[in-house]
C-alpha positions as CSV (number, residue, x, y, z in Angstrom):
1,X,203.6,155.1,66.9
2,X,202.8,151.9,69.0
3,X,204.8,150.2,71.8
4,X,203.6,146.9,73.2
5,X,204.9,144.7,76.0
6,X,203.4,141.5,77.3
7,X,204.8,139.1,79.9
8,X,202.5,136.2,79.2
9,X,200.1,136.4,76.4
10,X,196.5,135.7,77.0
11,X,195.8,131.9,77.3
12,X,193.4,131.6,74.5
13,X,190.5,129.3,73.8
14,X,191.8,128.1,70.5
15,X,189.9,130.4,68.2
16,X,192.5,133.1,67.5
17,X,193.8,131.7,64.2
18,X,190.5,131.5,62.4
19,X,188.4,133.9,64.5
20,X,187.2,135.9,61.6
21,X,185.7,133.0,59.7
22,X,181.9,133.5,59.2
23,X,180.0,130.8,61.1
24,X,177.0,130.1,63.3
25,X,176.4,130.5,67.1
26,X,175.6,132.7,70.3
27,X,177.1,133.6,73.8
28,X,179.3,131.9,76.4
29,X,179.5,130.9,80.0
30,X,182.9,129.9,81.5
31,X,184.3,130.4,78.1
32,X,187.9,130.2,79.3
33,X,187.5,126.4,79.5
34,X,186.6,126.0,75.9
35,X,189.2,124.2,73.7
36,X,189.3,123.4,70.0
37,X,191.1,121.2,67.5
38,X,193.3,122.9,64.9
39,X,191.2,124.8,62.4
40,X,187.9,124.5,64.4
41,X,186.4,127.5,66.1
42,X,184.7,126.6,69.4
43,X,182.1,128.8,71.0
44,X,179.5,128.5,73.8
45,X,176.8,130.0,71.8
46,X,174.0,127.8,73.1
47,X,175.3,127.8,76.7
48,X,177.7,124.9,76.0
49,X,181.0,124.4,74.1
50,X,180.4,123.5,70.5
51,X,182.2,123.7,67.2
52,X,180.9,126.8,65.5
53,X,180.0,125.0,62.3
54,X,177.8,122.5,64.2
55,X,175.4,125.2,65.3
56,X,172.3,126.1,63.3
57,X,172.6,129.9,63.7
58,X,174.1,132.6,61.5
59,X,177.0,134.1,63.4
60,X,180.5,135.5,63.1
61,X,183.1,135.1,65.9
62,X,186.2,137.1,66.5
63,X,188.9,136.5,69.1
64,X,190.2,139.2,71.4
65,X,193.6,139.1,69.6
66,X,192.0,139.5,66.2
67,X,190.0,142.5,67.4
68,X,193.1,144.0,68.9
69,X,195.0,143.5,65.6
70,X,192.1,145.1,63.7
71,X,192.1,148.1,66.1
72,X,188.5,147.4,67.2
73,X,188.2,149.5,70.4
74,X,184.5,150.5,70.2
75,X,181.3,149.0,69.1
76,X,181.4,151.4,66.1
77,X,184.6,149.7,64.9
78,X,182.8,146.3,64.6
79,X,181.0,147.4,61.4
80,X,184.4,147.4,59.6
81,X,184.8,143.6,60.2
82,X,181.2,142.3,60.3
83,X,179.3,142.4,57.0
84,X,175.6,143.6,57.4
85,X,176.3,145.2,60.8
86,X,176.0,149.0,60.8
87,X,176.7,151.1,63.9
88,X,176.0,154.8,63.7
89,X,175.3,157.7,66.0
90,X,171.9,159.4,66.0
91,X,171.6,163.0,66.7
92,X,172.0,163.4,70.5
93,X,174.7,160.7,70.2
94,X,172.6,157.6,70.8
95,X,174.2,154.5,69.1
96,X,172.0,152.9,66.4
97,X,172.6,149.3,65.6
98,X,171.4,147.8,62.3
99,X,171.9,144.2,61.3
100,X,170.8,142.9,58.0
101,X,168.9,146.1,57.5
102,X,166.9,145.7,60.7
103,X,167.3,148.6,63.2
104,X,165.6,151.4,65.1
105,X,166.6,155.0,64.5
106,X,165.9,157.0,67.7
107,X,167.3,159.9,69.6
108,X,165.9,158.7,72.9
109,X,168.1,157.4,75.7
110,X,165.1,155.3,76.9
111,X,164.6,153.3,73.6
112,X,165.8,149.7,73.4
113,X,167.4,148.4,70.2
114,X,166.2,145.7,67.8
115,X,169.9,144.5,67.9
116,X,170.8,143.6,71.4
117,X,174.2,143.9,73.1
118,X,175.3,141.6,75.9
119,X,178.4,141.5,78.1
120,X,179.1,138.1,79.6
121,X,175.4,137.2,79.1
122,X,174.1,140.3,80.9
123,X,171.9,142.4,78.6
124,X,173.0,146.0,78.0
125,X,169.4,146.6,77.0
126,X,169.8,150.3,76.1
127,X,172.3,151.1,73.4
128,X,173.9,154.1,75.3
129,X,175.1,151.6,77.9
130,X,177.6,150.3,75.4
131,X,179.3,153.6,74.7
132,X,182.5,152.9,76.5
133,X,185.8,151.5,75.1
134,X,186.1,147.9,74.0
135,X,189.1,146.1,75.5
136,X,190.5,142.8,77.1
137,X,188.0,140.5,75.3
138,X,188.2,136.8,74.9
139,X,186.0,137.1,71.8
140,X,182.9,138.8,70.3
141,X,180.1,136.9,68.7
142,X,177.6,138.5,66.3
143,X,174.3,136.6,65.8
144,X,172.1,137.5,62.9
145,X,168.4,137.2,63.0
146,X,165.8,137.0,65.8
147,X,167.1,135.8,69.1
148,X,165.3,134.9,72.4
149,X,164.9,131.2,73.0
150,X,168.2,131.2,74.9
151,X,168.1,134.7,76.3
152,X,165.8,136.6,78.6
153,X,165.4,139.8,76.4
154,X,164.3,139.2,72.9
155,X,165.8,141.0,69.9
156,X,164.4,140.9,66.4
157,X,167.5,141.9,64.5
158,X,170.2,139.9,66.2
159,X,172.6,140.5,69.0
160,X,176.3,141.2,69.7
161,X,178.0,139.3,72.6
162,X,181.1,140.8,74.2
163,X,182.8,138.0,76.1
164,X,185.5,139.4,78.4
165,X,188.7,137.6,79.3
166,X,188.2,135.7,82.6
167,X,190.7,135.2,85.5
168,X,192.9,132.1,85.2
169,X,193.8,130.0,88.2
170,X,197.5,129.5,89.1
171,X,198.7,132.0,86.5
172,X,200.4,135.4,87.0
173,X,200.4,137.4,83.8
174,X,200.0,140.9,82.6
175,X,200.4,143.1,79.6
176,X,200.4,146.7,78.5
177,X,199.9,148.7,75.3
178,X,200.6,152.4,74.7
179,X,199.7,154.1,71.5
180,X,200.4,157.7,70.3
181,X,199.2,159.5,67.2
182,X,198.1,162.7,65.6
183,X,195.7,165.2,67.3
184,X,197.8,164.7,70.4
185,X,196.4,161.2,70.9
186,X,197.6,158.9,73.7
187,X,195.8,155.6,74.4
188,X,196.8,152.9,76.9
189,X,195.6,149.5,77.8
190,X,196.6,147.2,80.6
191,X,195.6,143.8,82.0
192,X,196.8,141.9,85.0
193,X,195.9,138.3,86.0
194,X,196.5,137.6,89.7
195,X,196.2,134.1,91.3
196,X,194.8,134.4,94.9
197,X,195.0,130.8,95.8
198,X,194.7,127.4,94.2
199,X,191.1,128.1,93.1
200,X,190.7,131.8,93.3
201,X,191.9,134.4,90.8
202,X,191.3,138.0,89.8
203,X,191.7,139.9,86.6
204,X,192.0,143.6,86.3
205,X,192.0,145.6,83.0
206,X,191.6,149.2,81.9
207,X,191.8,151.3,78.8
208,X,192.3,155.1,78.4
209,X,191.7,157.1,75.2
210,X,192.8,160.7,75.1
211,X,193.1,163.2,72.3
212,X,193.8,166.7,73.4
213,X,193.6,168.4,70.0
214,X,190.2,168.8,68.4
215,X,189.9,167.9,64.7
216,X,186.5,169.6,63.9
217,X,187.1,173.2,63.0
218,X,184.6,176.0,63.1
219,X,184.3,177.5,59.6
220,X,183.4,181.0,61.0
221,X,186.0,181.5,63.8
222,X,189.1,179.9,65.5
223,X,187.4,177.2,67.6
224,X,187.6,173.4,67.6
225,X,185.7,170.4,68.8
226,X,186.7,166.7,68.8
227,X,188.7,166.1,71.9
228,X,188.4,162.5,73.1
229,X,188.6,161.5,76.8
230,X,187.2,158.0,77.4
231,X,188.2,155.6,80.1
232,X,187.1,152.1,81.0
233,X,188.0,149.7,83.8
234,X,187.0,146.1,84.7
235,X,187.6,143.8,87.7
236,X,186.6,140.2,87.7
237,X,187.0,137.6,90.5
238,X,186.5,133.9,89.9
239,X,186.5,131.0,92.4
240,X,185.9,127.3,92.4
241,X,185.6,126.6,96.2
242,X,184.5,123.0,95.6
243,X,184.3,120.6,92.7
244,X,181.3,121.4,90.5
245,X,180.9,124.9,91.8
246,X,182.0,128.2,90.2
247,X,181.5,131.8,91.3
248,X,182.2,134.9,89.2
249,X,181.8,138.5,90.4
250,X,182.6,141.3,88.0
251,X,182.5,145.1,87.9
252,X,182.7,147.2,84.8
253,X,182.9,151.0,84.6
254,X,183.4,153.6,81.9
255,X,183.5,157.4,81.8
256,X,183.2,159.6,78.8
257,X,184.2,163.3,78.9
258,X,184.7,163.8,75.2
259,X,183.6,166.7,73.1
260,X,180.3,166.3,71.2
261,X,180.4,167.0,67.5
262,X,178.5,169.7,65.5
263,X,176.8,169.7,62.2
264,X,177.2,171.5,58.8
265,X,174.5,173.9,57.5
266,X,174.0,172.7,53.9
267,X,170.4,173.8,53.4
268,X,167.0,174.7,54.8
269,X,163.8,172.7,55.5
270,X,161.1,173.3,52.9
271,X,159.1,175.4,55.3
272,X,162.0,177.7,56.0
273,X,163.8,177.7,52.7
274,X,164.0,181.3,51.3
275,X,163.7,179.9,47.8
276,X,160.2,178.8,48.5
277,X,159.0,182.2,49.8
278,X,157.0,180.8,52.7
279,X,155.9,183.0,55.6
280,X,158.2,181.0,58.0
281,X,161.3,181.6,55.7
282,X,160.9,185.4,56.5
283,X,162.0,184.7,60.0
284,X,165.3,183.1,59.4
285,X,168.0,184.7,61.5
286,X,169.5,187.8,59.8
287,X,172.5,186.7,57.8
288,X,171.7,183.0,58.0
289,X,170.6,182.6,54.3
290,X,173.8,184.4,53.1
291,X,175.9,182.3,55.5
292,X,174.5,179.1,54.0
293,X,175.0,180.3,50.5
294,X,178.5,181.5,51.0
295,X,179.7,178.2,52.6
296,X,177.8,175.7,50.4
297,X,181.1,174.5,48.8
298,X,183.5,175.0,51.7
299,X,182.5,172.1,54.0
300,X,184.9,169.2,54.3
301,X,185.2,166.3,56.7
302,X,187.0,168.3,59.3
303,X,184.7,171.4,59.4
304,X,181.5,172.3,61.1
305,X,179.9,175.2,62.9
306,X,178.1,176.0,66.1
307,X,176.8,178.9,68.1
308,X,179.5,180.7,70.2
309,X,179.3,179.9,73.9
310,X,178.9,183.6,74.7
311,X,175.7,183.7,72.7
312,X,174.0,180.4,73.8
313,X,175.1,180.6,77.4
314,X,173.6,184.0,78.1
315,X,170.2,184.3,79.8
316,X,168.0,186.5,77.6
317,X,165.0,188.0,79.3
318,X,162.7,185.1,80.4
319,X,164.7,182.5,78.5
320,X,167.7,180.9,80.2
321,X,170.6,179.8,78.0
322,X,172.7,176.6,77.8
323,X,176.2,177.4,79.2
324,X,179.3,175.3,79.5
325,X,181.4,173.4,76.9
326,X,179.8,171.2,74.2
327,X,180.9,167.8,75.6
328,X,179.8,164.6,77.4
329,X,180.0,164.0,81.1
330,X,178.5,160.5,81.2
331,X,179.4,157.4,83.1
332,X,178.4,153.7,83.5
333,X,178.6,151.1,86.2
334,X,177.9,147.4,85.6
335,X,177.9,144.6,88.2
336,X,177.6,140.9,87.4
337,X,177.4,137.8,89.7
338,X,177.3,134.2,88.5
339,X,177.0,131.0,90.5
340,X,177.1,127.7,88.7
341,X,176.5,124.3,90.4
342,X,177.2,121.1,88.5
343,X,174.5,118.8,90.0
344,X,175.5,115.8,88.0
345,X,177.7,115.0,85.0
346,X,174.9,116.1,82.6
347,X,173.1,118.7,84.7
348,X,174.0,122.2,85.9
349,X,172.1,125.0,87.6
350,X,173.2,128.6,86.9
351,X,172.2,131.9,88.5
352,X,173.1,135.1,86.8
353,X,172.5,138.5,88.4
354,X,173.1,141.8,86.6
355,X,173.0,145.5,87.6
356,X,173.6,148.3,85.1
357,X,173.4,152.0,85.8
358,X,174.2,154.7,83.3
359,X,174.1,158.5,83.7
360,X,174.1,160.9,80.8
361,X,174.9,164.6,80.7
362,X,175.8,166.1,77.4
363,X,175.5,169.3,75.4
364,X,175.1,169.5,71.7
365,X,174.7,172.1,69.0
366,X,173.0,170.8,65.9
367,X,172.6,174.2,64.2
368,X,175.5,173.7,61.8
369,X,175.9,177.5,61.9
370,X,176.9,180.2,64.4
371,X,173.3,180.8,65.3
372,X,171.0,179.7,68.0
373,X,168.9,177.3,65.9
374,X,168.9,174.0,67.7
375,X,171.0,173.5,70.8
376,X,170.3,170.8,73.5
377,X,171.4,169.8,76.9
378,X,170.5,166.1,77.4
379,X,170.4,164.5,80.8
380,X,169.2,161.0,81.8
381,X,169.6,158.0,84.1
382,X,168.9,154.3,83.7
383,X,169.0,151.6,86.3
384,X,168.5,148.0,85.3
385,X,168.4,145.0,87.5
386,X,168.1,141.5,86.0
387,X,168.0,137.9,87.3
388,X,168.2,134.7,85.3
389,X,167.9,131.2,86.6
390,X,168.4,128.2,84.4
391,X,169.1,124.5,84.3
392,X,171.0,122.9,81.4
393,X,172.0,119.4,80.7
394,X,171.7,116.4,78.4
395,X,169.1,113.6,78.4
396,X,169.3,110.8,75.8
397,X,169.8,112.4,72.4
398,X,169.0,115.9,73.5
399,X,171.1,118.7,75.0
400,X,168.8,121.2,76.6
401,X,168.4,124.5,78.4
402,X,165.4,125.7,80.4
403,X,165.2,128.9,82.4
404,X,163.5,132.1,83.6
405,X,164.4,135.7,83.4
406,X,163.2,138.9,85.2
407,X,164.4,142.5,84.7
408,X,163.2,145.8,86.2
409,X,164.3,149.1,84.7
410,X,163.8,152.7,85.9
411,X,164.6,155.5,83.5
412,X,164.5,159.3,83.3
413,X,165.2,161.0,80.0
414,X,165.2,164.8,79.7
415,X,166.6,167.5,77.6
416,X,166.6,171.3,77.4
417,X,166.2,172.7,73.9
418,X,167.4,176.1,72.9
419,X,166.1,177.6,69.6
420,X,165.8,181.4,70.1
421,X,166.8,182.2,66.4
422,X,164.9,179.3,64.9
423,X,162.6,180.5,62.0
424,X,159.6,178.6,63.5
425,X,160.0,180.4,66.8
426,X,160.3,183.8,65.1
427,X,157.1,183.1,63.1
428,X,155.1,182.2,66.2
429,X,156.2,185.4,68.0
430,X,155.2,187.5,65.0
431,X,151.8,185.7,64.6
432,X,151.0,186.5,68.2
433,X,151.4,190.2,67.5
434,X,149.8,190.2,64.1
435,X,146.7,188.4,65.3
436,X,146.4,191.0,68.2
437,X,146.3,188.3,70.8
438,X,147.7,190.7,73.4
439,X,144.3,192.4,73.4
440,X,142.2,189.3,73.9
441,X,140.9,187.4,77.0
442,X,143.8,185.0,76.4
443,X,146.2,187.7,77.8
444,X,144.8,187.6,81.3
445,X,148.4,187.5,82.7
446,X,149.1,190.8,81.0
447,X,152.0,189.9,78.7
448,X,153.8,192.7,76.7
449,X,155.3,192.8,73.2
450,X,158.7,192.5,74.9
451,X,157.6,189.3,76.7
452,X,156.5,187.8,73.4
453,X,159.7,188.7,71.6
454,X,161.7,186.9,74.3
455,X,159.4,183.9,74.6
456,X,159.8,180.4,73.2
457,X,163.6,180.5,73.5
458,X,163.8,177.3,75.4
459,X,161.8,174.4,76.8
460,X,162.3,171.0,78.4
461,X,161.1,167.5,77.3
462,X,160.9,165.1,80.3
463,X,160.0,161.4,80.5
464,X,160.1,158.8,83.2
465,X,159.6,155.0,82.6
466,X,159.2,152.0,84.8
467,X,159.6,148.7,82.9
468,X,159.4,145.1,83.9
469,X,160.1,142.0,81.8
470,X,159.4,138.4,82.6
471,X,160.2,135.5,80.4
472,X,160.4,131.7,80.4
473,X,162.6,130.0,77.7
474,X,163.6,126.5,76.7
475,X,165.8,125.1,73.9
476,X,167.0,121.7,72.9
477,X,169.3,120.1,70.3
478,X,168.2,116.7,69.2
479,X,170.8,114.5,67.6
480,X,168.6,112.6,65.1
481,X,171.5,110.9,63.3
482,X,175.2,111.2,63.2
483,X,174.9,114.0,60.6
484,X,171.5,115.5,61.3
485,X,170.5,117.6,64.3
486,X,167.1,119.2,65.1
487,X,167.2,122.5,67.2
488,X,163.9,123.6,68.9
489,X,163.2,126.5,71.1
490,X,160.3,128.3,72.7
491,X,160.0,131.5,74.7
492,X,157.2,133.3,76.5
493,X,157.6,137.0,77.4
494,X,155.4,139.4,79.3
495,X,156.3,143.1,79.5
496,X,154.8,146.0,81.3
497,X,155.8,149.7,80.9
498,X,154.6,152.7,82.7
499,X,155.3,156.2,81.3
500,X,154.9,159.7,82.4
501,X,156.2,162.7,80.5
502,X,155.5,166.0,78.8
503,X,157.1,169.1,77.3
504,X,157.3,171.9,79.9
505,X,158.3,175.5,80.3
506,X,161.7,176.4,81.8
507,X,160.7,179.2,84.2
508,X,158.5,181.7,82.2
509,X,160.1,181.1,78.8
510,X,157.1,179.2,77.2
511,X,154.3,181.1,79.0
512,X,153.6,183.9,76.5
513,X,153.5,181.7,73.4
514,X,151.6,178.9,75.0
515,X,149.1,181.0,76.9
516,X,148.4,183.3,73.9
517,X,149.0,181.4,70.6
518,X,148.4,177.8,71.7
519,X,145.3,178.5,73.8
520,X,143.9,180.6,71.0
521,X,144.6,177.8,68.5
522,X,143.0,175.1,70.7
523,X,140.0,177.4,71.3
524,X,139.6,177.7,67.5
525,X,139.9,174.0,66.8
526,X,138.3,172.4,69.9
527,X,136.2,175.2,71.3
528,X,137.9,174.8,74.7
529,X,139.1,177.9,76.8
530,X,142.1,176.1,78.3
531,X,143.4,177.4,81.7
532,X,146.8,179.0,81.3
533,X,150.0,177.3,82.3
534,X,152.4,178.7,85.0
535,X,156.2,178.7,85.4
536,X,157.8,175.2,84.8
537,X,154.4,173.6,84.1
538,X,153.8,171.0,81.4
539,X,152.5,172.5,78.1
540,X,151.4,169.2,76.5
541,X,147.7,169.5,75.6
542,X,145.2,166.8,76.5
543,X,142.4,166.9,73.9
544,X,140.1,164.8,76.1
545,X,140.3,167.1,79.2
546,X,141.1,170.4,77.4
547,X,143.9,171.0,79.8
548,X,147.7,171.1,79.8
549,X,149.5,168.4,81.8
550,X,151.6,165.3,81.9
551,X,150.9,162.4,79.6
552,X,150.7,159.0,81.4
553,X,150.3,155.6,79.9
554,X,150.6,151.9,80.7
555,X,151.6,149.3,78.0
556,X,151.3,145.6,78.6
557,X,152.4,143.0,76.1
558,X,153.0,139.3,76.0
559,X,154.3,137.1,73.3
560,X,155.2,133.5,72.5
561,X,158.1,133.0,70.1
562,X,159.4,129.7,68.8
563,X,162.2,128.4,66.6
564,X,163.1,125.3,64.7
565,X,166.2,124.4,62.6
566,X,167.7,121.3,61.0
567,X,171.4,121.2,60.8
């Protein structure tokens, strides 16, 4: 059921009618001023208004109305309308973008993507930043192939530009959409354009997505996952205080409190498969092989399984559990400031400042079975500040852009992993006892068999990054003849990344297995009698120093990229 009311439809930019036609282009500045003749899509892909077929780049463009009609309300939905674009979720819920087969499959919050995403020319450099709802857009442009000579952050696979609807001067308008559906679903979307003077206007929009009835059923008991609770809001102010000057200030937020989804146990890894008769397969949780065999043909698209909260949430001996519901509690704040000065008819100066902050807090169960095999509590935070300065204009037969870009990012990415009934954990516990390590010099702390049986239930991975990016870029279109245009571009980038991280014990949980088994193994392989770790200490082993501790590194890179095209 859908009910829609609008008091003045969005004043478009002339691309709604043919916005799904494949074409060529990039992103937009002040896109609300763009106009087009009938049948011609106009974009501002190269930082100026151009007919989409006149640009020597592979692109598809979609108007906001088209996206609304196609029910595109998230980045994942774009793959249904953009050939060669694939958007999926890695385990731990990180979005993975693949364009023309180029992508980077990672579970890490801190990893950038080979396919970049932008909102109003501000880079959302980390895919998780773009996990909120999609709404109130003027258009989306999807560029295929390497990008960078017009943008500060380079991407090898392509980029997706989300161009939001901007305030319109002298116009009061608004609209609202309410949708209801199965699984107790209720979505709403609202926009409001407010004139605040002759040359000042504000636009406010939000979207809510709620589904109170989970669709993913536990195959072993009466529990469900799949509730959706996502909310997004945006406020944009625009002003033209004098001729030739424009100011835009925008704030964008989203909140996600949806359930995370679970897996389906369809088989074993080769090392733990009972059919292979390996030592590790002897330590599968009692009943797990029969559970997998019994349910091999019962899985469907609405079923999964996970460990009961009463099991995973309990503290067992020296190993704390992961309590609380399996859900997200993540949020994002993005700020944008733009100042444009038209210094002459064919010369403009633009300053674009961006600030993005995302926080992540989510709990997942990847076991696919009601056992404590792989459960994680992921937490992280990213802050990214960027500044771009550029001049653009026209000289003789050339239209050009030249600019510089700087970005500074700080990141923390951590997760607690729970695997008390994992076969690999059980095998390590047994080996400690079978090898008699309790009666060796490695047991100076005096661990007991009970300590060993409770060890290795949980640990934490922790990483911190400081990243800086500098770049200079220039691009020009040379009109050689009436029907022939040469596009040239060059970009220099310098990146620096500092990293510190390790795996570490949570309390005493990792101490018996690391101090007994790991130290004995390293002594056998490297001949080093490593000092034992203590509570909450890193257990990452440094071969060079023969000690446990944090891993640190500094990566510095620079690159010159160029581009040429005849159109």
